[in-house]
VMD Tcl script that draws the C-alpha trace (Angstrom):
set ca {
  {-5.85 9.96 15.00}
  {-8.20 6.66 15.10}
  {-8.78 6.44 19.15}
  {-9.14 10.72 18.93}
  {-12.38 9.74 16.44}
  {-13.53 6.69 18.40}
  {-13.37 9.47 21.24}
  {-15.94 11.92 20.02}
  {-17.64 9.63 17.71}
  {-16.39 10.61 14.58}
  {-16.50 8.95 11.26}
  {-12.40 8.23 10.75}
  {-11.24 8.82 6.86}
  {-7.59 7.92 8.80}
  {-6.58 4.88 8.86}
  {-6.60 2.27 5.73}
  {-8.59 0.15 7.24}
  {-10.79 -0.77 4.40}
  {-14.50 -1.38 5.79}
  {-16.01 -2.49 2.84}
  {-18.18 -6.04 3.11}
  {-15.44 -9.06 3.00}
  {-16.28 -11.34 -0.56}
  {-19.26 -14.09 0.59}
  {-16.76 -16.80 -1.12}
  {-14.11 -15.72 0.99}
  {-15.72 -15.93 4.06}
  {-17.03 -18.95 4.05}
  {-14.36 -19.54 3.25}
  {-12.11 -18.97 6.48}
  {-15.07 -20.31 7.95}
  {-14.98 -23.57 6.27}
  {-11.60 -24.27 7.01}
  {-11.80 -23.11 10.51}
  {-14.65 -26.26 10.93}
  {-12.16 -28.70 8.41}
  {-9.37 -29.00 11.53}
  {-6.80 -25.86 9.44}
  {-6.23 -24.18 12.79}
  {-2.30 -25.27 13.30}
  {0.82 -24.16 11.83}
  {0.91 -24.60 8.30}
  {4.59 -25.11 6.20}
  {6.96 -21.19 6.06}
  {6.13 -20.55 2.93}
  {1.90 -20.97 3.12}
  {-0.47 -23.70 1.78}
  {0.51 -24.19 -1.61}
  {-3.55 -24.62 -2.52}
  {-2.58 -20.34 -1.77}
  {0.51 -20.33 -3.62}
  {-0.74 -21.61 -6.56}
  {-3.47 -19.54 -6.85}
  {-1.55 -15.98 -6.54}
  {0.90 -17.74 -9.15}
  {-1.76 -18.46 -11.26}
  {-3.81 -15.10 -10.79}
  {-0.26 -13.22 -11.33}
  {0.41 -15.14 -14.98}
  {-3.40 -14.68 -15.57}
  {-3.44 -10.71 -14.54}
  {0.42 -10.05 -15.38}
  {1.68 -12.35 -18.22}
  {4.34 -13.48 -15.30}
  {5.38 -17.00 -15.25}
  {5.86 -17.91 -11.20}
  {6.63 -20.72 -9.85}
  {4.50 -21.47 -6.47}
  {7.43 -23.79 -4.80}
  {10.39 -21.66 -5.28}
  {9.07 -18.26 -5.73}
  {6.09 -17.52 -3.57}
  {5.51 -16.41 0.36}
  {2.80 -15.89 2.30}
  {3.61 -13.54 4.67}
  {1.87 -11.78 7.86}
  {0.55 -8.57 5.64}
  {2.33 -7.03 2.54}
  {4.23 -4.89 6.15}
  {5.27 -8.58 7.15}
  {6.94 -9.22 3.81}
  {8.69 -6.40 3.54}
  {9.97 -6.88 7.27}
  {11.13 -10.21 6.43}
  {12.86 -9.20 2.84}
  {14.69 -6.04 4.38}
  {16.01 -8.35 6.92}
  {17.57 -10.62 4.78}
  {18.97 -8.60 1.71}
  {20.49 -5.74 4.00}
  {22.66 -4.70 6.71}
  {23.29 -1.40 9.02}
  {24.54 1.33 6.95}
  {22.96 0.11 3.77}
  {21.16 2.93 1.50}
  {17.58 2.28 -0.05}
  {16.01 5.05 -2.13}
  {12.31 5.55 -1.26}
  {10.30 8.22 -3.12}
  {8.71 11.12 -1.11}
  {5.75 11.44 -0.09}
  {6.73 8.01 1.08}
  {4.62 5.27 3.62}
  {4.78 5.25 6.74}
  {6.23 1.57 7.31}
  {8.84 1.62 4.75}
  {10.45 4.52 6.62}
  {9.71 2.92 9.95}
  {10.88 -0.77 8.90}
  {14.28 0.80 7.55}
  {15.57 2.73 10.66}
  {14.32 -0.10 13.14}
  {16.81 -2.27 11.19}
  {19.22 0.10 10.84}
  {19.12 0.42 7.26}
  {18.93 4.44 5.92}
  {16.50 4.97 4.38}
  {17.29 7.79 1.60}
  {14.44 10.34 0.03}
  {13.91 11.18 -3.00}
  {11.09 13.87 -4.16}
  {8.03 13.30 -5.93}
  {7.38 16.38 -8.34}
  {3.73 17.92 -6.97}
  {0.77 17.98 -8.24}
  {1.10 14.85 -10.09}
  {3.84 13.52 -8.23}
  {6.16 13.24 -11.19}
  {9.81 10.68 -11.36}
  {12.48 12.67 -12.22}
  {15.36 10.08 -13.26}
  {17.71 12.72 -12.43}
  {17.05 13.04 -8.76}
  {17.58 9.50 -8.10}
  {20.73 9.36 -9.65}
  {22.03 12.03 -7.90}
  {20.99 10.52 -4.52}
  {22.47 6.98 -5.42}
  {26.08 6.58 -3.40}
  {28.17 3.45 -3.11}
  {25.77 2.17 -0.15}
  {22.72 2.37 -1.89}
  {21.30 -1.22 -2.55}
  {18.22 -0.87 -3.94}
  {15.09 0.97 -4.03}
  {11.33 1.61 -3.30}
  {8.49 1.85 -5.81}
  {5.10 1.45 -4.02}
  {2.41 1.82 -6.99}
  {-0.36 2.74 -6.52}
  {1.20 4.19 -3.83}
  {-0.20 4.98 -0.15}
  {-0.63 8.41 0.79}
  {-0.55 10.04 -2.41}
  {-2.25 7.02 -5.25}
  {0.09 7.73 -7.66}
  {0.34 5.13 -10.56}
  {4.00 4.57 -11.90}
  {4.18 5.29 -15.40}
  {5.85 2.63 -17.80}
  {8.25 4.91 -18.78}
  {8.87 6.23 -15.25}
  {9.46 2.50 -14.82}
  {11.90 1.77 -17.23}
  {13.91 4.73 -16.14}
  {14.20 3.06 -12.51}
  {15.13 -0.41 -14.64}
  {17.83 1.10 -16.46}
  {19.06 2.45 -13.11}
  {18.97 -0.24 -11.41}
  {20.89 -2.46 -13.72}
  {23.13 -0.10 -14.14}
  {23.85 0.81 -10.38}
  {23.49 -3.12 -9.36}
  {20.35 -2.08 -6.94}
  {17.29 -4.72 -5.82}
  {13.49 -2.79 -6.62}
  {11.31 -3.47 -3.32}
  {7.66 -3.09 -5.29}
  {4.93 -3.04 -2.78}
  {1.61 -3.11 -4.82}
  {-0.96 -4.27 -2.17}
  {-3.50 -1.44 -4.08}
  {-2.76 -2.95 -7.57}
  {-6.86 -3.22 -7.93}
  {-7.09 0.00 -7.49}
  {-6.27 2.08 -10.43}
  {-8.87 4.72 -12.52}
  {-9.13 6.68 -14.97}
  {-6.71 5.72 -17.80}
  {-3.67 4.64 -15.62}
  {-2.83 0.98 -15.73}
  {-0.97 -0.81 -13.01}
  {2.52 -2.10 -14.03}
  {5.07 -4.55 -11.85}
  {8.80 -3.76 -12.51}
  {9.25 -7.64 -11.86}
  {7.14 -7.70 -15.61}
  {10.26 -4.95 -17.11}
  {12.79 -6.55 -19.29}
  {15.83 -8.08 -17.50}
  {14.03 -7.23 -14.00}
  {12.50 -10.26 -13.13}
  {15.64 -11.11 -11.03}
  {16.38 -8.31 -9.01}
  {12.92 -6.98 -7.86}
  {11.07 -7.94 -5.19}
  {7.60 -7.94 -5.35}
  {5.29 -7.21 -1.94}
  {1.75 -7.00 -2.85}
  {-1.54 -9.09 0.01}
  {-5.07 -9.36 -0.15}
  {-5.49 -7.11 3.15}
  {-7.04 -4.42 1.01}
  {-8.95 -5.94 -2.63}
  {-11.15 -8.41 0.56}
  {-11.15 -6.10 2.69}
  {-9.70 -7.90 5.54}
  {-6.82 -5.78 6.99}
  {-6.80 -8.06 10.11}
  {-6.36 -10.86 8.50}
  {-2.65 -10.96 7.85}
  {-2.41 -12.45 4.31}
  {0.13 -10.47 2.00}
  {3.18 -12.11 -0.27}
  {6.55 -12.31 -1.59}
  {7.18 -13.08 -4.94}
  {10.89 -12.74 -5.58}
  {13.57 -15.27 -7.40}
  {14.19 -18.68 -6.35}
  {17.58 -17.64 -4.87}
  {16.21 -14.51 -2.68}
  {12.93 -16.69 -1.99}
  {15.17 -18.96 1.12}
  {16.14 -16.36 3.08}
  {13.20 -14.10 2.99}
  {11.72 -17.02 4.42}
  {13.72 -17.84 7.23}
  {13.28 -14.53 8.49}
  {9.98 -14.50 7.94}
  {9.55 -17.38 9.93}
  {11.59 -16.43 12.98}
  {9.35 -13.08 13.29}
  {5.70 -14.45 12.21}
  {6.20 -18.63 12.02}
  {3.17 -18.92 9.48}
  {0.92 -16.90 8.34}
  {-2.90 -17.76 9.83}
  {-3.89 -20.85 8.49}
  {-8.02 -20.97 8.11}
  {-7.67 -17.40 6.69}
  {-4.83 -18.42 4.30}
  {-7.86 -20.79 2.71}
  {-10.28 -18.39 3.12}
  {-8.12 -16.00 0.60}
  {-7.28 -19.46 -1.44}
  {-10.42 -19.17 -2.14}
  {-11.48 -15.64 -2.80}
  {-8.66 -16.26 -5.70}
  {-9.55 -19.02 -7.52}
  {-13.06 -17.97 -7.76}
  {-12.81 -13.90 -7.88}
  {-11.92 -13.47 -11.71}
  {-10.99 -10.06 -13.39}
  {-15.33 -8.97 -13.14}
  {-14.80 -9.30 -9.31}
  {-11.93 -6.37 -9.63}
  {-12.96 -3.84 -12.57}
  {-16.14 -3.53 -9.98}
  {-13.38 -3.25 -7.45}
  {-11.67 -0.17 -9.48}
  {-15.18 1.41 -10.82}
  {-16.91 1.27 -7.03}
  {-13.99 3.06 -5.27}
  {-13.97 5.30 -8.49}
  {-17.37 6.94 -7.73}
  {-16.37 6.85 -3.87}
  {-13.10 9.02 -4.45}
  {-14.94 11.56 -6.36}
  {-17.41 11.38 -3.58}
  {-15.29 12.24 -1.16}
  {-13.66 14.90 -4.07}
  {-15.98 16.70 -4.26}
  {-16.44 17.39 -0.76}
  {-12.82 17.98 0.04}
  {-13.45 20.78 -2.58}
  {-16.99 22.09 -1.13}
  {-14.45 21.97 1.85}
  {-12.51 24.81 0.75}
  {-9.41 21.68 0.80}
  {-7.59 21.46 -2.89}
  {-7.14 17.66 -3.24}
  {-4.70 15.73 -5.09}
  {-7.27 13.25 -7.23}
  {-5.32 9.88 -7.34}
  {-5.08 7.95 -9.82}
  {-4.78 4.58 -7.34}
  {-4.64 3.27 -4.09}
  {-7.68 5.33 -1.73}
  {-6.15 7.47 -0.10}
  {-6.50 11.45 -1.11}
  {-3.88 13.86 -0.18}
  {-5.58 17.48 0.14}
  {-3.67 21.24 0.82}
  {-5.40 23.16 3.60}
  {-4.30 26.46 1.70}
  {-6.55 28.76 2.38}
  {-8.28 28.00 5.44}
  {-5.80 29.07 8.47}
  {-9.50 31.04 9.66}
  {-10.88 27.85 9.35}
  {-8.68 25.25 10.56}
  {-6.47 25.75 13.43}
  {-3.05 25.40 13.63}
  {0.62 25.91 12.41}
  {1.15 22.27 11.55}
  {-0.84 19.58 9.67}
  {-0.59 17.50 12.92}
  {-2.66 20.44 14.35}
  {-4.45 21.15 11.46}
  {-6.06 17.32 11.82}
  {-6.94 17.54 15.25}
  {-8.78 20.76 14.65}
  {-10.91 19.51 11.98}
  {-12.39 16.31 13.91}
  {-13.09 18.62 16.90}
  {-14.92 21.00 13.78}
  {-16.79 18.00 11.68}
  {-16.02 14.76 13.94}
  {-13.85 13.53 10.34}
  {-10.86 11.76 10.76}
  {-7.28 12.52 9.33}
  {-4.03 11.91 8.88}
  {-1.32 14.54 8.77}
  {0.43 15.24 5.84}
  {3.57 15.92 7.45}
  {3.40 11.95 8.82}
  {4.78 11.17 4.79}
  {7.35 13.44 4.05}
  {11.25 14.80 5.71}
  {10.44 17.54 8.74}
  {9.15 20.70 7.98}
  {7.57 18.96 4.74}
  {3.84 18.08 3.71}
  {2.29 20.50 7.12}
  {-0.10 21.89 4.24}
  {-1.47 18.42 3.29}
  {-4.28 16.09 5.22}
  {-4.57 11.98 3.98}
  {-8.12 10.92 4.00}
  {-9.06 7.04 3.41}
  {-11.91 6.61 1.32}
  {-12.44 2.87 1.43}
  {-15.42 3.42 4.01}
  {-19.11 2.23 3.14}
  {-21.03 4.33 1.20}
  {-23.31 5.48 4.00}
  {-20.17 6.39 6.72}
  {-18.86 8.37 3.69}
  {-21.32 10.13 3.03}
  {-21.81 11.10 6.32}
  {-18.22 11.76 6.36}
  {-18.42 14.49 3.19}
  {-21.89 16.47 4.98}
  {-20.21 16.92 7.90}
  {-16.50 18.21 5.65}
  {-18.89 20.47 3.69}
  {-20.47 21.67 7.02}
  {-16.67 22.96 7.71}
  {-16.64 26.50 6.01}
}
mol new
graphics top color blue
foreach p $ca { graphics top sphere $p radius 0.5 }
foreach p [lrange $ca 0 end-1] q [lrange $ca 1 end] { graphics top cylinder $p $q radius 0.2 }
display resetview
């Protein structure tokens, strides 16, 4: 859809490229690092400065004490982190639970290594978690459960009650919890972010994956990280080294500068800014005749196109996405990309992490649909 949007000169709300401005301290930190000669390989676990900054921020904002020398690994984005984690911890034929709607990279990464993804449906419209469904999906081959909070594509923020229930199941069945927290600072309303690793008794079995692509609007820099018990970090780092060698050196320095110098007010402002963008797009989608699921976090909206059969042509979400692009010049992702076959065909996913002018243009175009 990104290619098609570019071809017709549309407004791309499909890909989560996050094209808002990069914080000045982050950009200048990377530029200075290049001029200072930080252009060669780093240690496979990343520069010490960034590992320390990640550990300090984690303790400051989540109350988790982390050893930067033994429990932090800098990775090539959160997707690189996930890939290395799967390679290190699982064998072909192992099963891993994914909550549906799921992030396509999680599904694809598991399949690429012959690990079996097992979908556990979340209950619309608020995407609530049924712990009985989780238990019913567990077999003798189940090794882990993936939690994406806040989630792509639904913007679901898992509650403390839900995470504590999952923690109980993980302990009972001796499962890893792989938690992708890349959108941890995009939280709206009364929602709060809680890492499964912060729940009592979960540090050893929880693998935290996050990064700075979204927070600092540097999706092309590929700076992510893993926080895990020291007993797992060595193997994860080994496979990350085989795949990527290391994350880009000057960008590690730029991100470190941002983590060191940008405090709570920056992250609070980021959430408020995107909450305003969320409201802009939710209103426009409703005006266009769609039914958006209002997210509690992240920066995506799943919107139902039910009732627009006479406006958007096609029986599938992919065809409706193309119809929307042709009629309005706004690109969205087919909702079916985040579900098992045959599901999500009435949904489209929209990204609102856009510059205000571009988002306003997209909203204007959407309102012209009917």
